[in-house]
N, C-alpha and C positions, 0 to 999 in steps of 0.2 A: 441476611447479613445484605447493601445497596454494594455494586459496585459505579462506577461512573468514565468514562475514556473519558479523557475531558484534552489532552489530544494523540495523537495517533500518524504512524509516521511509517508510509510503505518505501524503502527503498530500494532506486536502481538499479541495485549496482548488488544483490543477490548478496555473498556471505559468504566470506571474510569481502568489506568489501575493495570495489579495484579499486574509484577517484576516475575511472576511467573516457568522463563524457565533462565537456563546456555544457555552458550554459543553457551556447549555442548550437549545441552540434548533436545532440539527443535526437534516436532518431524515434519517427513518432510510435518503429511496433515494439522497443521500451516502456514508451508510457503508455500503449495500447497493454498491455501488461503490469505495469501496476492498475491502473484505471480495473480493473479484471481482479488484480487481487482488494480490490478499497469494493468492491461491489462485490467479494465472497465474500468481507469480511461485514459488508449488514445486513449483508446477504441472512446470515448463519447471525448477526446480534437478531436480526428480526425471527425468527424459529425458534433464538432464546428467551425473546422478552419474556413469559412471562416468569 
């Protein structure tokens, strides 16, 4: 069975979402953590390619 990921969102807020940031005030450390999460997911997709 093939699976396709057509949309992927990694929340800045954790779980449960807090909604604490406005778009203009998101700290760089939070954006870097989000980027790391995306990177980990795509590395895993690469490992599971076959």
